[in-house]
N, C-alpha and C positions, 0 to 999 in steps of 0.2 A: 978294203975291209968290210963295206956295203955286201960284196959276193959273200965273203966268210959268214958274216952276219946270218944273209939268206940261208947257206948251206947248213949252219948252227941250226936253225930255226926248223928247217925241214926235217933234219935229222932227229929234231927233238919230238915233232909232232910224230915221225914214223914210230920213234923208242915208246912214246908214251900211249898210242893209240894201237899201232901196229895193223898193218894190212892197206891195200890202197882204198882209199874213200869214197863214197856211192857216188855215181855219176847221175844227176838227179835233173829231169827236165820239167819245166812247166810252161804253159801254152801263154799266159796272158799275166800282166803285171800284178794285179791283186792277190794271184796265188802263188806267184813267183816272190813277193814280198813276205807272205808267211813262210814259206820254206828257206827265205833267206836267215831271216831270224832263228829258224831251227836249227841250221846248217853253219851258223858263226863259228869260227875257228876251225873249220874243215872245208872241203871244196864247196865253192859256191854252187847255187843253182844256175843251169843254162836257161835262157828266155827265148823262146820263139817268136812272139808278136811285141813290139816295141812301141811305134808310135801310130801305125796303122790299125786300121780297125779289124777285130778278128773274123768279121763277116765276109770281108774281102782280101783275105791274107794269100799268097802262093809262095811257098816253101821253098826254098833254095835247095840245089844238089847237098849242100852241106849240110843244111838243115836236116833233111831226110835222112843222111847217114847217122847223124848226129843221134835222131830218134832211134834208130836201130840197135846205137851201139850204148844205149842207156841201160843203167840199171833199174831205174822207176822213172815213169812217165806219168805226168799228173795234168787232167785236163779237165775241163767243165763237163763237155756232153756234145754229141751231134746237133742240138739246138743251137748251140754257139759256133761251134769251131766244126763247119763242113771240111776244112781243109786238112783234119785228122783222120778223117774216118778211114779213107784208103791207107795212111800209114800204120794206123794202129793192124790192120789186116796182115801187116808184114812183119810185127814183131814177132821176136822169139820167145821161147820157154824160159829163157834168163830174164826176161824182161819183166817188172811189175807194173801192171797199168792200174792207174785209180782214174775211174769215171766218177767226179764227185757230184752228179747228181744222180747217180745210182746208190750214194752211200746213204744209209738207211738212219744215221743217227742226224743228218742235217735236215732243216725244215726247206723242205723242196714244194713251191707251189706250181699249181697248174696254170699254164697261159691262160690268158683271159679272152684269147682269141682261138683258140682249139686245146680242147680238154685232153686230145691225145697228145701234146707237147708241154714239157715244162718250162718255167720260167727260168732262164738261167742266171740273172742276177744277184742271186743268194748271199753273196759277200756284201751285199749294202744292208743287211741286217747282222750288226756285231757279235750277236748271239751266235749265230752261225759260224763264225769265226773263231770264237771260243771253242766251239766244238771241233773245227777242224783243226786246230793246233792240238788239239787233245790226239784226234785221230792220225793226222800225219805224225805226231811223234812216236806214238806209239809204233807205226810202222817202219820207221827208222829206228830204232831200237830191237825190233824183231828183225831185220834185214841185217842190220850192223851192229851186231850186240858189245863188240868191242868198245866201242863208242858211245854206250849207254850213259855213262856219268856224264857226259857232255851234250847229249840230248836232253837229258832230264833237266839240267840246268838253264839251257836255251828255252826249253819247255815251260817252265817256271818263268820265267822274263817275258817271254811273248805272252804268257796268259794274264799276267801283271799288266801288262801296258794294254792290253783288250778290254779286259775288265774296266779298267780306269776310262778308256774311251767309250765304253757302253755306257758307264754310270754317266758321263758329261753329256752323251748324245740324249740318254733318257731326259735328264734334268732341264737341259739347254732347248729341249722342244716345247717346254709348258706354253712357252707365251705364243705358239703358232697357230693357235686353234680357231683365232678370228679370221684367218687367210684361206682362201680356194685356190687352188691352183689347177691347171691344165697342163699337159705334158705333152711333148712332140712325139716323142718315143717312149715304148711301154717299159722303163727302166725300172720304176719307182715303187712295183708292187709289195716287195719285200720292206722297203723304207717306210710305205704308208701304214704298214701293221705295224713295224715294230715301235714308230715314233708318232700314231696316230696323225700322220701329215695326211692332208685332206687335197686329194686329187682328183677331182670331178671332170674326167674327161680327158681321151688319149688320141691323137692325130694318126699313128701309124705305129703297125707292132714293132718294128725293126727296119735299117737300113735296107734290107733284101726286099721287103716289101712295098709295092709300087703306090703311091698315093695319088688319086684322082683327083683331079679339078673340083668335083663336086664336093668330095669328103674335106677338102681346104677350105671351101665356102662354107659347108656346115658348121665348121670347127670357128670360123672367122665371124660367122651368125652369132656362136656361144659367147665369144670374148665381146664383142659388142655390146652383147644384153648387161653389162656392167655388173655382173654377178661373180665375175674372176679377179684376182689381184694380180695375179702371176702366169705367166709362160714360160715352164721349163724345157729347155731344148738340150741336144748333147754337140760337143765338139765336132762329131763328124757330120753334122747336117750341112746342108746348103742353105745359105744365108737367104737366098731367092726364094728358097721354099716358104720359110715363115715371113718374108716381107709382105706375101700376100694375107695371111693370117694377121698382121698388125698394123697393116695400112690402116688409117681412119679411128684405130683406137688409142685409149691410153694406158695399154697394159705394161707391166713392169717384165723385163725379159730377163732371166737368168740362164747361163751357160754351164751346163754341167760336163762333168770328165768322168762318167762311171768306171771307165776302163783305166782311168789315170795315163792315160796316152802322152799327156802332155807333162807327167811329173815322173823324174828319175827313177828308176827301179831300183831296189834295195830293200832292206829292212824295215827302213821308214816312210816305203813307198804308201803301202795300206791306210797308215794312221794319215798321212798328208792328203791322200784320196778323200778320207770321209770327212776330215777338217774342211777342206777347201768345199766340197759338196756341199756341208752343212751351212757353212759361211755364205754360198751363192743361194740355198734355198732360205735362209734367213731374211738377207737382204731382199730378195723378189718377194717374200711371202708378206714383209712389213711394209709394203706397200700401204696398206690402210691403217697404219698404225699412227696413230697421231705425232707422239711424242718420241722419236725412235733412240734418241740419248737416253732416255730415261730406262727403255727397253734394254739398251746395252749394257747401261749400269745393273740392271738386273741379272742378265746374262755373267756378268762379270763376278757377281757375287755367288752364282752357283758352279761356276767352274770346279770348285773342290767341294762337292756337298758334303754334308755329315752321312756317314754309313745309314742306309735304312732298315729298317728293321730286317732282320737276317732270317726271316721264316717267310716261306712262300713266294721266292722270286721266280724268274723266269725258267720253264720249263717246255718240254715239247713230249707230247704221248700219242698213242691211239686210242680211241674211243671205243665202245664195244660194239660199234657199225664198221669197225676199220678205219674211221676216217682221222685225218692228221687233226690234233687236239694241242693247243698251247693255252699258256697263262691266260692270254689275250681272250680267250672265248668263255672266261669266265668273268670277266670285267662287266659289270652292270647289275649283277644281282650279288646280295650276301650268300657266301658260299660255306657250307659245312664239308670236310674232307677228311676223308678216315680212310689209312691204311691198313690193309689186310691181304687174305687170299680166300680163294673158293673152296680149298679144302679144309680151311679151319674149322674144328671139330665144334667149337661152343662161343670164343670170345666173337671172332666177327659176327656171325649171325645174331647174338645177342645186342651187339652195338648197332647193327643195321636196321636190326627191329626198334630198336631206341628211338633211331633217328625219324624213321618212318612214323614212329607214333608221336614225336614230338611236331612233326609237320602236321599230322593230321589234328592235333589239338591246338594247332597256329590258325585253324581255319582258313579264312581268304589272306590271312597275314602271310601264309605260307607260299605264295605266288612272288616274294619279295627273296626267295631263298631256292639254290639249287643245291642238292646233295651229290658228292664225286666219292666214289671208291677206287681209290689207287692200290693195285695188285703189288704185293713184294715176291710176289712168284709168277713171273713172266713166261718161265717154260713151259707152266702148264696152264696158265691164264690167259688164253689166246682170245680175241674179241667174241668168237663165237663162243667159248666156254662163259665169258662174264654175261654177254649177251642174253644166256640164259638164265645166267645166276641173280642179275640185277632184278630180273623180272619178279623173282619172289617176294620184292620187296615194295618200294615205293614208285609209282610210276615215272618221277623225274629224275629217278636216281642214276647217275652216269657211272659206268663201268671204264676204266683207264688201265692200259697196259703199254708195253713197248718192247725194247731191246733191254737186256740187261743193263748195260750203260745207261741207257734213258732211265731207267727205275733208280740205279744207284744215284743218279744226279738229282732228281725231282726228290727223293727221300733224303737227301743232304741237305736240300733248301729248306724242309721242314724240321730237321735234325731228329728224324726218324731212323732207329736202328732196328736192323731185322737181320736174323741168322739161320742158315738151313741146320735144320737137326734131323740126323740120320739114324734111323735104329736098323742095324745091318739084319736083324733076324725077320724085319717086315717087308726087304726087298728095297732097291735102289730108287724105285718111283713112291714109295709110300712114306717121304720124309714129312716134318712137321716144319714150320717156319716160327721161330720165337720172334716176334716183332713188340716195337713199341705200341701201346695202345692210347686211347684217348680220341677226341672227335676236336677238329681245327675249326674256329667261325671266323670268318676272313669277310672283310669290308668290301663293298662293289667295287674299289680301287684296288682290291688285291693285298692290301694291308692287314697285318693280322692283327685280330681284337682281343682273342683270348683261347685257351683250351679247356673242353670239356673234358674231365676224367670220366674213366671207364668207371661202368658202374653207376653212374648217374639215372635217374628216371625220366622217364618221358615228360612227366609232369616239369620236372625242375629245367630240365634242357629246354623245354618249350617257355619256360617261365623266365631263363636266363636270355634267350634269343629276343623275347619279346622286349624287354627292356633296352636293347640295342636299335629296335626298328626306329625308323621318324615316326614322330605322332602324327 
């Protein structure tokens, strides 16, 4: 009966979707976890690195053959997985390769040690995983259109889970601002930026970088200063190394597992990894908190926070200098946000002139405000074009652009609608963009305050802004 049931299930899957399912390979567990969720109810992805460190992997012959036979290979990049570099050269034309550090949609930070390299630990910012779910789902649907309904369902499920995780992490880290940590390996740069984690020192770049005795002694002197509440290490570290750091200190120690090497692979892996690392960091950074029980109670209260205002949430773009720009770059100042485009014949220039006039009327108070112009026409509004355009208005005006999908995401967070309007008689490049108007006034912490309607005068805008500025 069991064999018969399996045969019926196999026959059902073949008749429902048709064709052989994709053969997908992922290098490390966090990425394998996301693919496992997207490939639920079809062939699961294969994993190359299980409990080892990706810095020290040697592939077996069987794994090398699997890579060459795969339909899709997903890896992070050469900064992390040198063992893949030669294998990728052997891939045939029928294999689709995803180098995630090359993906323009993902927020990729430069290494703090070498600006020619990229920091590979992008998955430790859950916002990147929200983007990755979308990107990989699109790819699966493109390469296997027969299973598009399945991938759509799995995509929705994964996005819901990751978004819920992201909210809990954002709220759960509000109480950590009193603690300062030092990291052994430089794995937490994304985590620091995403959740305002205070890491003030790193001992070593990675397990491939030798740590000198002098470096260890310098880091030990920092720990003995009493300014740090926590030393965060990784599963792959040799305990003898950090015993030199901690001898004669009272430092709290937290052991992270940023690759999830000790967590079983599968669709739940990424969520368990983030929750486990979060718990480790919280416990370590609470070293200076007097009443841990009270803090735990506070955390329990925010596990299911009320939905925040749905205007101006997290995003990633490029500024008019071509540099990566996120919502975190706006934090600390009130900001005025306007959506438009440089080919706009009248509405956009008028609105930007009004913003500039209001800032001039505010005088010294304008130092508390930053204006931003986000294009809805990224095809034409490159950083170079924006750089020339914003110079015609206020000296502090920042132009922001990105890929089409980046713009779609940020426009959705502000509930801005826009549409391309083509006049066939004027040529394909002479189109207009019909878009929502109005200026968003946002608080220094990114919360929405109000929307100033199009047509408001510079005097009235300055008056409305002055009302909300600290006295």
